[in-house]
N, C-alpha and C positions, 0 to 999 in steps of 0.2 A: 090668661097666660101669667104664670108667676115669674118674677124677675130673677135672673141668674146672677147678674153683676151688680145692679144698683140696690142700695139699701135705703134707709131713712134719709140719708144725706149724701147722695152721690155714691161713688164706688169706694169701698173701704176694705182694708185687710192688712195682712202682714206684708211688709216691704219685701220685694224680690220673690214673692210667692204669688201664683195666680189668684186673683186677676191683676196683681200689681207687679208682675214680672215684665221685663222689657218688651218681649214679643207681643203680649196681650195689650200693653199700654200703647205701643205703636198702632196696633189695629184699632184700639179704642179712639185714638186721635184721628185716624182715617174715617171711622164710622161717624164720629161726632162732626168732624169737618165736612163730610159729605152731606150731613143733615142740615148744616147751617150755612154752607156756601150758597151764595145767591146770584151767581152770574157775573158779579163784578170782582174787583180785587178784594176778597174777603179778609177781614182782620180778626185775630183772636189775641186776647191779653192773658198772660199767665203769671199769677203770683204764687208764692209759697210761704210756708213757715220755715223753721230752722232745723228740721230733721235731716240727718245725714242722707237718707234715701231721696230727699227732694231733688238732689242733683241728678240722680239716675232717672227718676220719673219725669223731671222737666225735660231732659234731653230726648227721652223716648217719645214723649207726647209731642214735643216740638217736631220731631222727625215725621210723625204721623200727619200732623197738620200741614207741614211743608209739602209732603208728598201728594196731597190733594189740592195744592195750589193756594193755601191760606197763608197770609203774612202773619208772623208771630211777633208780638211785643212782650218782652220779658220784663217783669216788674221787680224781680228779686223778692226778699222778705217783706211782706206787706199784709195787713190784716185782711180777713175774708171780706168784711164790708168795704174795704178799700178797693178790692177787685170789682165788686158790684158797682161802686161809684165810677171807677176808671173805665169800666166797660161802656158805660153811658157817655162819659166825658170824651173818650177817644173814638166814639161812634163805631165801636167794634161790633161784629156780628155775634161774638161769643166771648165769655169770660170764664177763666178756669182758676180755681184755687187748689193748690196741693197741700192738703193738711188732713190729719185725723183728729183735729180739734183738741179735745181734752185727753185723748189716748196717749200712752207712752210712746217713746221714740221709735220702737220697732214696728209700729203700725203706721200706715199712711193712708191717704185718701185723695180722691179727685172730685171736687165739687164744680158743677157747671152752672153758668148764668147765661140766659138769653140776652139779646141786644138791649132789652129794657132793664137789664140788671136783675131780673127775677130768676129764681131757681127753676129748673126744668120741671115740667109736669110729669105725672106718672105715664101719661100717654107718650110724651116725647121720649122718655127713658125706654119704654117698651119698643118704640120704633128703632132706637139706636141699638138695642140688643138684637133685634132681628137682623139689622145690617151687619153687626159685629160677627154673626155666625154665617154670613154669606160670603160670596166671592167679592172681595173689595178691590181687586185689581182693575175693575171697570171704572173706578173713581180716580185712578192714578193720573196725575196731571202729565201733560207732555213736557219734555225737557225744558222748553222755553216758557212754561207756565208754572214751574215750581215756585213755592213761596220763599220769602226772605225772612230772616230772624233779626230783630233789632232790640237792643236793651234800652229801656226807658230809665234814664239816670235819675230823674227827679220825681219818681213815683211817690216816695215817702213824703217829700215836701208838698206835693199836690194834695195828698190825703190829710196832712196836718192842717193845711189851709181850709180844706173842706170842713174838718171837725170844728175848727174855731168859728166858722160861719154859722154853726148850729146854735150858738148862744147869742143873747142880745148884744147889740153893737158895743155898748159901754160896760158890759159885764166883765169883771175881773176876779181873780182869786188872791189878790194881795192880802197878806196877813194870814193866809191859810196854810197850814202845814199838812202835806199830803204824803202818805206812803203809797207807792204804786208797785204792785207785783205783776210783772209782765210774763211770768211763767216760762222764762227763757224762750219765749216764742216770737211770733211774727211782729208784735208791737214793741219789742225791746228797745228800740230807738224812738219810735213814733210817739208812744204814750207819754213818756217823761218830757219829751220836747214840747208837746202840745200843752201840757199842764204848766210847764215853766214859762212858756210864751204868754200864757194867760195870767201869770203873776204869782203862781203858787211857789212856796218853798217845797221842793220835791225831794223825797227820800226814796231811792230806787232799789228794788230787789228783783231777782229773777231777770237780770239783764245781761247775763254772760253765757249765751248759748254756745254749746260745743258740738251740736249734732246729736247728743245723747240725753241731755238733761231737760228737755222740754217737758213741762208738767211734772217734773220729778220732785215731789215734796214741796211744791210751790204752785201758785196760780189758783184759780177759782175753785178747783176741786180739792185743794189741800190748803185751806186758808189759815192753818195754825201758825205758820211762820209770819204771815201778815198780821195776825192778831197780836203776836208778841212784839212785833216791831212798832205797831201803833202805840202800844202801852210803853215801850222802851223810850220812844222819841216824843211821847206826849202829843201825838199827832191829833189833828181835828178829824181826820177821816182816813180810812184805808180803802184802796181800790185794787181788786184782784181780777185780772183778765185770765182767759185760758190760752191755749197754745196758738190759736188763730184769731184771738181777740174778738170773737163774735158773741161772747157772753161775759158777764161781769157779776161779781159779788162785792158788796160793800161791808166794811167793818166800821162801826161807830167808835167814838173816842173812848168808850169804855171797853172796847174789845169784842162787842157783841156782833154777831153776823146779821146782815140784812140781805135776805135772799131775793130771788126774782119776783116772787109774789108781792113782797113789801115794796119793791121798787116800782112795780106796776101800779100799786095802790097810790103811791106818792105822786108819780108822774101824772096819772089820770086825774087825781083830785086837783093838782096844781094847774093842769091844763084847763080843766073845767072852770076853775076860779078865774082864769084869764080868757075864757070864751073860746078856747082852742080845741077842746075835746069834741071829736066827731063820733057819731054812731051811738050816742047815749050809753056807752059802756066800753069794755075792753074785751079782747080775745085772749084767753089762756088755754091750757090744755087739760086733758083729763087728769093730769098729775098735780095740778095746782091745788092748794090747800082749801078745804071747805071754809076756813076762816076768811079767806079772800072773797069767796062767793057771798058769805053773809055780810061782810063789810060793804061790798058793792051794792047789795040790796038795801042796806041801811042808808046809803048815799043816794038812793033812787036811780042807781045805774045797773046795767045788766052785765053779767059775766057770761060770755059765750065760750064754750069749750070745743077745742078741735082735737084731732089726733096729735100724738107726740111728734115733734119735728117742726122747726121754725118755718119751713116752707108751707106746712099745713096751717100754721097760725096765720101766715101772710095771706094765704088763699081765702081763709074765712074773714080776715080783716077786709079784704076787697068785697066779699059778699055782703058783709054787714055794714060797710061804710065806716069802719073804725080806723083811727089813726094811732092807736096804742094797743100793743099786744105783746105776748111773750110767754116765757116758760119759767117755772119755778127755779130751774137750773141757772137762770141768769141771761138767757137769750131774751133781749128786749128789742122789739121792732117798733120803730117810730117812723111811719111812712111819710111824715112831713120832711124827713131828711134822707132816708135810705130804704132799700127794698128788702133788707135782710137784717138779722140781729147785729147790733153794733155796740160792743161793750163800752168803748170809750165815749161815744155819743150819749149813751144812756147814763154813764157816770156823770157827765157834764150836766145833763138835765136834772139829776139828783142834786148836784151842787147849786144849780140855779134855784131850785126850790128851797134848799137849805138857806141860801143867802137871802132869799125873799122873805123868809119867816124869821130870820135873825135869831135862831135858836140852835143849840148843839144838834149834831146829827142824831144822837140818841133820842132826842125829843121830837124830831121831825120824821124820822124814817121808820118808826115802829107804829103803824097806824091801826093794826088789829092784832088780836091774840090768835095765833094759829091753833087749830085743834090738834091734838096728838096725832102724829103720823109716823108709821113704821114702814120701812121698805128694806127688802133684802134681794140680792141678786143670786140666782142659782145657776151655775154653769151647766151646760149640757152639750152633748155631741150626738150627731145623728138626727133621728126623727124628733119633731117638736113634741115635748112631753105634754103640752096642753091639749093634744089631740087624743090622749089616752083616756079611756072611759073612767078609770079609777080616779085619775086626777080631776076630771070634770065633776065627778061626784063630790069630791072634797070641796071643790070651789062652790058648788051649789049649796052645800051645807053651810059653808062660811057666809055666803050671801044671805042665807036665811037667818043666821045668828045675828048679823049686823042689822038687818031690817032697814028701817029708815033712819037709824041713828049713826050711820057712817057710810063711807064709800070704799069700794074695793076695785082695784085696777090690777089686772094680771096680763102681761104682754111679753112677747119676745122682743129683746132689744134689736133695733135696726142697725146697730153699729158693732156689736160683739155677741158671741154665742152664749148668752145668758137669758134666763127668764126673770123679768122684774116683777116682784110681788109687792104691792103697796096697799095699805089700808089706812083710812083716816076715820076718826070718830071721837066722841067725847069721852068714851070709856077706854083709857089707854091700855089697861090690862086685857080687855077683850080684843082690841085690834092686834095686840102683840100675839095673843093666842091664835087668832085667825091667820095671821101672816105665817107663823111657824108651822101651823098644820098644813097649809098649802105648800110651803117651801119643802117640808119633809116629804109630801106626796110627790113633788117634782123630783126631789133627789132620788127617791126610790126608783122612779121611772128612768131617770137619767143614768143611774148606776150601771 
């Protein structure tokens, strides 16, 4: 059964359009609530980012949960990893984050966490979809069993304290000048506060959300502003989060980008040096750079590759016994601390490693030379172009041209209607040609 509502990371789409229209969201709340209600006074926590549509979706989803007898705890704007943490801390049966992550304001999404703070499995999502298309009236609670909604006023403070506990007891950032870009998103208050309480001099950007400017020319997917601010203020480091703060990109003191692959390499080698790395390697995805794989091999470590999506990374981490994993995009999962990508926690682990080595970020955070990588996104509507015989033929020819000298990954995005075409290899001209040939074939089919 293919999934109708769920994608790579929960339910996502344009706000106020199916499946994120109020009627469908109420039904989704009922279906998910019916799945996780367990006979006692069940609890669900709901966090959100700063999108205007969050108000509407929060109320509709709350109504669905209340109607099946679940008590709702509203967290307000809080990062996605904060929802995962608070789901466990409040002993809730379910956690929900309202966010479309790095997407623009007109999109939104609903991410779900089970009572253990882990994202739902494909099987759980399929069961929810079956319920969603059934008669949900049988799950409606009696009038005296309806749920109650309560706002948790100190959710941000709880998460800040959690974040600070992930670094060594006497660790501090005194004397360090940090530029933090919060993408006008969920961490716009939390991230600067945590860094300041740890002693850093904090320069803040992307902290004036208005419902429309989340990820707009700022954050981890648009780091140019951060790079310029790092240089302008002569900062030691720049930290860019995305709209829901589950991913991070670092900028060194020279303005150069440090992506998720480099962050994984640094944290893994630092933890191994301290006897804390488990699983003899790290988990990345099929999109991670071949340079990371070669570096891990040189270190005597293994790079395991999962499907794209931090929940698939997490599942493989459990299978392989690893405690470090993530994506090139900046999702970094450190299971010693949390069950999902946590941009702020990952940034602090980078700072711990930088302080331990006593060298500038530029000397600590670039551990390997990435091989050339080219990626393009091709929009499409209707049928998946990758199922077309002509497109498959072009892909097969491209794979033959690359041989063992590179990697090719072509996949539909799980969060937007585009085909992602990516190639890596030592011959930059060749991989550029390969990507363009495939992209052009997809465009012809999508036209």
